[in-house]
C-alpha positions in Angstrom: -37.8 92.3 -20.3 -39.9 90.1 -19.4 -40.0 88.1 -15.7 -38.5 84.8 -16.0 -41.2 81.7 -16.0 -40.0 78.3 -14.5 -41.6 75.0 -14.9 -40.4 72.4 -12.6 -40.7 69.1 -10.5 -40.7 69.2 -7.0 -43.6 66.3 -6.4 -46.1 67.8 -9.0 -45.1 69.9 -12.0 -45.4 73.6 -10.8 -45.3 76.5 -12.8 -44.2 80.1 -11.8 -43.6 83.4 -13.5 -40.7 85.5 -11.0 -43.0 88.3 -10.9 -45.2 89.9 -7.6 -48.7 90.2 -8.7 -48.2 87.8 -12.2 -51.7 86.0 -12.7 -52.4 83.1 -14.7 -55.4 81.9 -13.1 -57.3 80.7 -16.2 -54.7 78.3 -16.0 -57.4 76.7 -12.9 -60.3 76.4 -15.3 -59.7 76.9 -18.6 -56.2 74.7 -18.5 -54.7 77.9 -20.3 -52.6 80.9 -19.1 -50.6 83.7 -20.3 -47.6 84.9 -19.0 -47.9 88.9 -18.0 -44.4 90.2 -19.4 -43.2 89.8 -23.1 -40.2 87.8 -23.8 -38.4 90.9 -25.7 -34.9 92.5 -25.8 -34.3 96.0 -24.6 -35.5 96.6 -28.8 -38.5 95.1 -28.3 -37.8 92.1 -30.8 -38.6 88.2 -29.6 -36.1 87.3 -27.5 -36.2 84.1 -25.1 -33.3 81.3 -23.9 -34.8 78.4 -22.7 -32.1 76.3 -20.1 -32.8 72.9 -18.6 -31.4 72.5 -15.2 -31.2 68.9 -14.8 -29.9 67.2 -11.1 -28.5 63.6 -11.7 -29.9 61.2 -10.0 -26.8 59.7 -8.3 -24.2 62.0 -8.1 -27.3 65.4 -7.8 -24.4 66.7 -10.0 -26.3 69.6 -12.2 -26.0 70.2 -15.4 -27.7 72.7 -17.9 -29.1 71.5 -21.5 -28.4 71.8 -24.3 -25.3 73.7 -22.7 -25.4 77.6 -22.3 -29.3 77.5 -23.2 -31.7 77.2 -26.9 -32.5 81.0 -28.1 -35.8 80.3 -28.8 -38.0 82.1 -31.5 -41.1 83.2 -32.2 -42.8 80.5 -33.7 -41.2 77.9 -31.6 -43.4 75.3 -29.2 -42.3 73.9 -26.2 -44.0 71.0 -24.8 -43.0 69.8 -21.4 -44.0 66.1 -20.8 -44.6 65.0 -17.1 -45.5 61.4 -15.8 -49.2 60.3 -15.8 -49.5 62.1 -19.4 -49.6 65.6 -18.3 -48.4 67.8 -21.0 -47.6 71.9 -20.5 -47.4 73.0 -23.9 -45.7 76.5 -24.5 -45.9 79.0 -27.7 -45.9 83.1 -27.9 -48.7 85.4 -28.8 -47.9 88.3 -31.5 -47.4 90.4 -28.1 -44.3 88.1 -27.1 -46.1 87.0 -24.8 -45.7 83.2 -23.1 -49.1 81.3 -23.7 -49.0 77.8 -21.4 -51.6 75.3 -22.4 -51.7 72.2 -20.0 -53.6 68.8 -21.6 -53.5 65.5 -19.8 -53.6 62.1 -20.6 -57.0 60.3 -22.1 -59.0 60.6 -19.0 -56.9 62.1 -16.8 -57.2 66.3 -17.3 -54.7 68.0 -15.3 -55.8 68.9 -11.6 -54.1 72.4 -11.2 -54.2 73.9 -7.7 -52.5 77.8 -7.0 -50.7 78.7 -3.9 -49.6 81.5 -2.8 -46.8 83.0 -0.9 -46.6 87.2 -0.2 -47.2 88.2 -3.5 -45.8 85.6 -5.4 -48.4 82.6 -7.4 -47.4 79.1 -8.4 -49.7 76.4 -10.0 -49.2 73.1 -9.2 -50.4 70.3 -11.6 -51.0 68.1 -8.9 -51.8 64.9 -10.8 -48.5 65.2 -13.0 -45.2 63.3 -11.9 -41.7 64.0 -12.4 -40.7 65.8 -15.9 -40.3 63.2 -18.6 -39.2 64.8 -21.7 -38.6 68.9 -22.8 -38.6 69.1 -26.7 -38.3 72.4 -28.6 -41.2 72.1 -31.6 -42.1 68.2 -31.2 -42.7 66.7 -34.1 -41.6 62.2 -35.0 -37.7 62.1 -35.1 -37.1 65.7 -33.1 -35.2 64.6 -30.2 -35.6 65.9 -27.1 -33.5 68.5 -25.4 -34.0 66.8 -22.1 -35.5 63.0 -21.9 -35.3 61.3 -18.7 -34.6 57.8 -19.8 -31.3 59.2 -20.9 -30.7 62.0 -18.3 -31.8 60.3 -15.1 -32.4 63.4 -12.7 -33.9 63.6 -9.7 -35.0 67.7 -10.1 -34.9 69.3 -13.4 -36.2 73.2 -13.8 -36.8 74.3 -16.9 -36.1 78.3 -16.8 -37.3 80.7 -19.2 -35.6 84.0 -19.4 
């Protein structure tokens, strides 16, 4: 079973795996990190559900997009675009582990920092603003699962379980 991975926008884009001693330090210098556990069910087949939790900017009521979550397939790509042109692209390798690749706008590479409390580490893309869109298999014409222009949000969390 995998340990959940959360990407949220608490002032900057934050990436964390909910597991003690999880280490994706290669995000700091290579802008790519791999989750420590595979996303699998009990039969060791790929299994990952993505839920985007948003909080309405007027009422602060929360909503899950898509309702009930999205079942991802092993070949899926998820693009999480933050303000300032920062992008976290998530794919899954042959061992069913999540691979996170960070990229930025032209001339603005991601500025990644690590913070740790106890045995849990969190990675901050310091120059990324709030999450703007979350898209599964981005391509021309593909509608994002979340778009801040459609669902104004004061807080957005993308949860992979």
